[in-house]
C-alpha positions in Angstrom: 8.8 -7.0 13.9 9.8 -8.6 10.6 12.9 -10.7 10.6 15.2 -11.4 7.7 16.7 -9.1 5.1 15.3 -8.6 1.6 17.5 -9.8 -1.3 20.0 -7.2 -2.2 19.3 -5.2 -5.3 22.8 -5.0 -6.7 24.6 -4.5 -10.0 27.4 -7.2 -10.2 30.9 -5.9 -10.2 33.1 -8.4 -11.8 36.5 -6.8 -11.9 38.9 -5.4 -9.4 39.3 -2.4 -11.6 35.6 -1.6 -11.6 35.4 -2.2 -7.8 38.2 0.2 -7.1 36.7 2.8 -9.4 33.5 3.2 -7.3 33.4 5.1 -4.0 31.9 2.9 -1.3 29.8 4.8 1.2 28.1 3.4 4.2 25.0 5.0 5.9 24.1 3.8 9.3 20.7 5.0 10.6 18.4 4.9 13.5 14.9 6.3 14.1 12.5 6.8 17.0 15.0 6.1 19.8 12.9 8.0 22.4 15.7 8.1 25.0 15.7 4.4 25.5 19.3 4.3 26.8 19.0 1.3 29.1 15.8 -0.5 28.0 16.1 -4.1 26.9 13.4 -5.8 24.8 12.8 -9.3 23.4 12.9 -10.3 19.7 12.8 -14.0 18.7 13.4 -14.9 22.4 16.6 -12.9 22.6 17.4 -9.6 24.3 17.7 -6.6 22.0 18.4 -2.9 22.5 20.5 -1.0 25.1 22.5 1.9 23.7 25.9 0.4 24.8 25.1 -2.6 22.5 23.9 -0.3 19.7 27.1 1.7 19.9 29.2 -1.5 19.8 27.4 -2.6 16.6 27.8 0.8 15.0 31.5 0.9 15.9 32.0 -2.6 14.4 30.3 -1.5 11.2 32.4 1.8 11.0 35.6 -0.2 11.0 34.4 -1.9 7.8 34.3 1.4 5.9 36.1 4.7 6.6 33.4 6.4 4.5 30.7 5.9 7.1 27.9 8.5 7.9 25.7 8.1 11.0 22.3 9.6 10.8 18.9 9.6 12.6 15.4 10.4 11.5 13.9 12.1 14.6 12.2 11.3 17.9 15.5 10.7 19.6 13.9 12.2 22.7 10.4 12.6 24.1 8.4 9.8 25.7 11.7 8.9 27.3 12.3 6.7 30.4 13.6 8.3 33.6 17.3 7.8 32.7 16.8 10.4 30.0 13.6 12.4 30.8 14.4 13.1 34.5 17.6 14.8 33.3 15.8 16.9 30.6 16.8 14.4 27.9 20.4 15.7 28.0 21.8 12.2 28.4 20.4 11.1 25.1 22.1 13.9 23.2 25.3 13.4 25.1 25.3 9.7 24.1 24.6 10.5 20.4 27.5 13.0 20.5 29.8 10.3 21.9 28.7 7.8 19.3 29.7 10.3 16.6 26.5 11.0 14.7 26.8 13.2 11.7 23.2 14.4 11.0 19.8 14.2 12.5 16.3 15.7 11.8 13.4 16.5 14.0 10.6 14.2 15.0 7.2 15.3 16.4 8.4 14.3 20.0 11.3 16.7 19.9 8.6 19.3 20.4 7.2 17.7 23.6 8.6 20.4 25.9 8.2 23.2 23.4 10.3 24.9 20.7 12.7 26.7 23.0 13.6 23.6 25.0 14.0 21.6 21.8 16.4 24.3 20.4 18.3 24.3 23.7 19.0 20.6 23.5 20.2 21.0 19.9 22.1 24.3 20.1 22.9 24.5 23.8 21.8 26.8 26.5 20.8 27.1 30.1 18.1 25.2 32.0 16.8 26.0 35.4 16.8 22.3 36.3 20.1 21.2 34.9 22.2 24.3 34.3 24.1 24.9 31.1 24.1 22.2 28.3 26.4 22.3 25.3 23.9 20.8 22.9 24.4 18.5 20.0 27.9 18.2 18.4 26.3 17.4 15.0 23.9 19.4 12.8 20.2 18.9 12.9 18.5 19.7 9.6 14.9 20.3 8.8 13.4 21.9 5.7 9.7 22.3 6.7 9.6 24.0 10.1 9.3 27.8 9.6 9.7 30.5 12.2 6.6 32.6 12.4 8.5 35.8 12.9 11.4 35.5 10.4 9.7 33.3 7.8 12.8 31.2 7.6 13.5 27.6 8.7 14.4 27.3 12.3 17.2 24.9 11.3 19.3 24.5 8.1 17.1 22.7 5.5 20.0 20.6 4.2 23.7 20.0 4.5 26.4 18.7 2.1 29.1 16.2 3.1 32.0 15.6 0.8 33.4 12.0 0.5 36.5 11.7 -1.7 35.4 14.7 -3.7 31.8 13.6 -4.1 29.2 15.8 -2.5 26.3 14.0 -0.8 23.3 16.1 0.1 21.2 15.4 3.2 17.7 16.9 3.7 15.5 16.7 6.8 11.8 16.9 7.3 9.3 16.2 10.1 5.7 15.2 9.8 3.6 18.3 9.0 0.8 17.1 11.3 3.1 17.6 14.3 0.8 20.4 15.8 -2.0 17.9 15.9 -0.1 15.2 17.8 2.2 17.3 20.0 1.0 18.4 23.4 -1.1 21.6 23.4 0.7 24.9 22.6 4.2 23.2 22.3 4.5 24.2 18.6 3.7 27.8 19.2 5.9 30.2 17.2 6.5 27.9 14.2 4.5 26.5 11.3 4.9 23.3 9.3 4.9 23.3 5.6 4.3 20.4 3.1 7.2 17.9 3.4 7.5 17.1 -0.3 7.5 20.7 -1.3 10.2 21.5 1.2 12.3 18.5 0.0 11.9 19.3 -3.7 12.9 22.9 -3.1 16.0 21.8 -1.3 16.8 19.3 -4.0 16.5 22.0 -6.6 19.1 24.1 -4.6 21.4 21.1 -4.2 21.3 20.2 -7.9 22.4 23.8 -8.7 25.5 23.1 -6.6 26.2 19.9 -8.6 24.9 17.5 -5.9 23.5 14.3 -7.5 23.6 11.9 -4.5 20.8 12.9 -2.1 19.6 11.3 1.1 16.3 12.4 2.9 15.9 12.0 6.6 12.1 12.0 6.9 10.1 11.6 10.2 7.2 10.2 8.2 6.2 6.6 8.3 5.0 3.6 6.4 4.6 -0.2 6.8 5.9 -3.4 5.3 4.3 -6.6 6.5 7.2 -8.8 5.6 10.7 -8.5 4.2 9.7 -9.1 0.5 6.3 -7.4 0.8 5.1 -4.1 -0.6 5.6 -0.9 1.3 2.6 1.2 2.1 1.8 4.4 3.9 2.6 8.1 3.9 6.3 7.8 3.1 5.5 5.7 0.0 3.1 8.4 -1.3 5.7 11.0 -0.5 8.5 9.1 -2.3 6.5 9.1 -5.6 6.2 12.9 -5.5 9.8 13.6 -4.6 12.3 14.7 -7.2 14.0 11.7 -8.9 17.4 13.0 -7.8 16.5 11.7 -4.3 18.2 8.3 -3.8 17.6 7.2 -0.3 14.9 8.0 2.3 15.5 7.1 5.9 12.1 7.0 7.5 10.7 7.2 11.0 7.5 7.7 13.1 5.8 4.4 12.6 8.4 2.2 14.5 8.3 -0.3 11.7 10.5 -2.4 9.4 10.9 -0.8 5.9 13.4 -1.8 3.2 11.9 -1.3 -0.2 12.7 0.6 -3.4 9.8 2.8 -4.5 10.0 5.0 -7.6 13.8 4.5 -7.7 14.2 5.6 -4.1 15.3 3.2 -1.4 13.1 3.6 1.7 14.5 2.3 5.0 13.2 2.3 8.6 14.6 0.2 11.4 11.9 -0.3 14.0 12.5 1.9 17.1 14.1 2.2 20.6 17.6 1.2 19.4 16.6 -2.4 18.9 17.9 -2.3 15.3 19.7 0.0 12.9 19.7 0.5 9.1 22.8 -0.6 7.2 22.8 1.2 3.8 25.5 0.5 1.3 26.1 3.0 -1.6 28.3 2.7 -4.7 29.0 6.1 -6.2 30.6 6.8 -9.5 33.3 9.6 -8.9 32.9 10.8 -12.5 29.1 11.3 -12.6 29.0 11.9 -8.8 25.8 9.8 -8.7 24.8 6.5 -7.1 25.1 3.6 -9.4 23.9 1.0 -6.8 22.3 1.0 -3.4 21.1 -1.8 -1.0 20.1 -2.0 2.6 19.6 -4.4 5.4 18.0 -4.0 8.9 20.4 -5.3 11.6 19.0 -6.3 15.0 20.9 -5.2 18.1 21.2 -8.7 19.7 22.9 -8.4 23.0 24.3 -11.9 23.0 26.2 -11.3 19.8 28.5 -8.5 20.9 30.3 -6.9 23.9 28.8 -3.6 25.0 30.7 -0.4 24.3 32.6 0.2 27.7 32.6 4.0 27.4 28.9 4.2 26.7 28.2 1.7 29.4 30.0 3.9 31.9 28.0 6.9 30.8 24.7 4.9 31.4 25.8 3.8 34.8 26.5 7.4 35.7 23.0 8.5 34.6 21.4 5.6 36.5 23.2 6.5 39.7 21.8 10.1 39.5 18.1 8.9 39.3 18.5 5.7 41.4 17.1 7.1 44.7 13.8 8.1 43.0 13.1 5.3 40.5 14.0 2.1 42.4 11.1 2.4 44.9 9.0 -0.8 44.7 5.2 -0.3 44.4 3.9 -3.7 43.5 4.6 -7.1 41.9 4.0 -8.8 38.6 3.4 -12.5 38.4 4.6 -12.7 34.8 5.6 -10.4 32.0 2.7 -8.1 31.1 3.0 -7.1 27.5 1.9 -4.0 25.7 1.5 -6.0 22.4 -2.1 -6.1 21.0 -3.7 -9.4 20.1 -5.6 -10.1 16.8 -8.7 -8.2 18.1 -6.7 -5.1 19.0 -6.6 -5.6 22.8 -3.5 -5.2 24.9 -3.3 -6.8 28.4 -1.2 -3.9 29.7 -3.6 -1.5 27.9 -6.5 -3.1 29.8 -4.8 -2.4 33.1 -3.9 1.2 32.3 -7.4 1.9 31.1 -8.8 0.4 34.3 -6.5 2.6 36.4 -7.8 5.7 34.7 -11.5 4.7 35.0 -11.1 4.0 38.7 -9.1 7.1 39.4 -11.8 9.3 37.9 -14.8 7.2 39.0 -16.2 7.2 35.5 -18.3 4.7 33.6 -15.7 4.1 30.9 -12.1 4.9 30.0 -10.3 5.2 26.7 -6.5 5.0 26.4 -4.4 5.6 23.3 -2.2 2.6 22.6 0.7 4.7 21.3 1.0 6.1 24.8 2.1 2.7 26.2 5.9 2.8 25.6 7.2 -0.4 27.2 6.2 -3.8 28.7 5.9 -4.5 32.5 8.5 -7.1 33.4 7.9 -10.0 35.9 8.9 -9.4 39.5 9.0 -6.3 41.6 7.3 -3.3 40.0 9.3 -0.1 40.5 8.5 3.5 39.7 11.1 3.2 36.9 9.0 0.5 35.3 5.8 2.6 35.5 7.5 5.7 34.2 9.1 3.8 31.3 5.6 2.6 30.4 3.9 6.0 30.7 6.6 8.7 30.5 4.4 11.6 29.4 2.7 12.3 32.8 -0.3 14.0 31.2 -3.5 14.8 33.1 -6.6 12.7 33.0 -9.9 14.3 31.8 -13.4 13.2 32.7 -16.2 14.2 30.4 -19.7 13.3 29.4 -20.5 11.5 26.0 -23.7 10.0 24.7 -23.8 6.3 23.6 -23.9 7.5 20.0 -20.8 9.6 20.5 -19.0 6.6 22.0 -19.9 4.7 18.8 -18.5 7.4 16.7 -15.4 7.6 18.8 -14.7 3.8 18.4 -15.3 4.1 14.7 -12.7 6.8 14.5 -10.0 4.2 15.3 -10.0 3.4 11.6 -8.8 6.7 10.2 -9.1 8.5 6.9 -5.4 8.2 6.1 -5.6 4.4 6.3 -4.0 4.1 9.7 -5.6 2.2 12.6 -5.3 3.6 16.1 -6.8 1.0 18.5 -7.9 2.5 21.8 -7.6 0.5 25.0 -10.8 0.5 26.9 -12.3 -0.1 30.4 -15.9 -0.5 31.6 -17.2 -1.7 28.2 -16.7 -4.2 25.4 -17.5 -4.2 21.7 -17.4 -6.2 18.5 -16.0 -5.0 15.2 -16.0 -6.2 11.6 -13.0 -5.5 9.3 -15.1 -6.0 6.2 -17.4 -3.1 6.9 -17.0 0.4 5.5 -15.2 3.1 7.4 -17.4 4.6 10.1 -19.4 1.3 10.3 -16.9 -1.2 11.6 -18.1 -1.2 15.2 -21.1 -3.6 15.6 -22.2 -4.2 19.2 -21.2 -2.0 22.2 -22.0 -3.3 25.6 -21.4 -2.9 29.3 -19.0 -5.5 30.7 -22.1 -7.6 31.8 -23.3 -7.7 28.2 -26.1 -5.2 28.4 -26.2 -2.9 25.4 -25.1 0.7 25.7 -28.0 3.1 24.9 -27.2 5.6 22.1 -29.3 8.3 23.8 -27.9 7.9 27.4 -25.1 10.1 28.7 -22.1 8.3 30.2 -19.0 9.6 32.0 -15.8 8.9 30.1 -12.1 9.2 31.2 -9.3 9.8 28.8 -6.0 11.8 28.9 -5.6 15.4 27.9 -3.8 14.5 24.7 -6.9 12.6 23.4 -9.3 15.1 25.0 -7.7 17.8 22.9 -8.4 15.8 19.7 -5.1 14.0 19.5 -4.7 11.1 17.0 -7.7 12.6 15.2 -10.2 11.5 17.8 -12.3 14.6 17.1 -15.4 13.2 19.0 -13.6 13.9 22.3 -13.5 17.6 21.5 -17.3 17.6 21.8 -17.5 16.1 25.3 -19.3 18.1 28.0 -18.7 18.7 31.7 -14.9 18.3 31.4 -13.1 17.8 34.7 -9.3 17.5 35.0 -7.8 14.9 37.4 -4.4 13.4 38.3 -1.8 12.4 35.8 -2.0 9.0 33.9 1.2 8.0 35.7 -0.2 8.8 39.2 -3.4 6.8 38.4 -1.4 3.8 37.3 0.9 3.9 40.3 -2.1 4.0 42.7 -3.7 1.1 40.8 -0.6 -1.0 41.1 -0.2 -0.2 44.8 -3.8 -1.1 45.6 -3.6 -4.6 44.1 -3.6 -7.3 46.8 -2.3 -10.0 44.5 0.5 -9.8 41.9 -0.5 -8.4 38.5 -1.2 -11.1 35.8 -1.0 -11.0 32.0 -4.5 -11.6 30.8 -7.0 -10.7 28.0 -10.6 -10.5 29.0 -12.3 -10.1 25.6 -13.1 -6.4 25.7 -12.5 -6.0 22.0 -13.7 -8.8 19.7 -13.1 -8.9 15.9 -15.8 -11.0 14.3 -14.4 -10.9 10.7 
């Protein structure tokens, strides 16, 4: 995470007359919440997150300006801990309703249980597991997901909110690569069109209706290394192609800090999991109906700075009581906090353990685990099923296959992807060195067994991964070519068995499986 707020880009207002003339609008946004209703994380040594604290901050901010609009940029559900997922993610929608959100868009994880279940959560409907659910009290908008049968968007592409006579347009889009990163067959029945084209088509329609203040909720990501650094990534490329009438882009997907103006558009993203929120201040001229000034800051949800929202806290306690008999079972012990965070080389201590559990479960030579599938840290003390499920909430099957040593080299080199992103795999049964100065496809240098003996390019090895990666997820296409595929237990079951079998408490440690030499 990046701390600190960039300097405000503001036009000075020197007179009370000028100040009163402008309409002050406050946008408060979150992204990539993933049902983390009761999860606490650390930032700068302080506890952050927890939806009862997030709600308290948002309530405090709403009191500062009656013209406040609450929005989210997708992935509110999916990959959720038990408090949400065990109850079909209905608790997350209920909490968003209670907090008074105005608009949201889809993320790729909204599709995790399929299109029909996604639409049930949004629009209401019956579930065999939980009965009837009312759905979201606020509109979801998405301009680039099209129903195969009707040829129309499955949700409204945009919406208009009037503030003191000024129309503000909101447009939503989700990453068009969702079918590649969603579980198999979960996007059946819909197609995803180019995000920028969908945005610009909606902008054209909005402009015809006299809308000049336009906000995009985009589940597309980017990166910014520090508060005053340059922004990079897909959302930046998109911003440059968007119609100039777009003023603000609330981004998601990459779980990062973003607060940068690009091509006249203010791009903002506030990490993930409810640990922070985007505070965007707009000044709108009521005559031109256009924004004359915009600025943003990313506010951390520090628990020690505010009292939790009592109503939300009561809701959380109710959800916790429903799942308590299942999730509080102790299965092991951790001697210290075991973090998911990667070191300079790209290795995660928790990732090492998970990869080990998968290799052992399938009795394979090697195992490869996608880092993005690790959703939380393992705290010190008793290890419960709740801890394990919060870390690995997807419960996807393990797959053993055969790959040659040369295919394994190609697989490791695919970590550095064509779109510029890096997706470091967590590994077991082998180690390797890599050089950041080498060209794409050539970064991996030496690949060895754990005892240091080289892996033979021509030899066949058994490899374990999860079904998401085995189906080419995260663009690891080499795994599609594996032979002799055998399905095993879920990743969750493998990790639970691994923790249970440890005679000593688990310890945070790196053992040099991945080594960056330059």
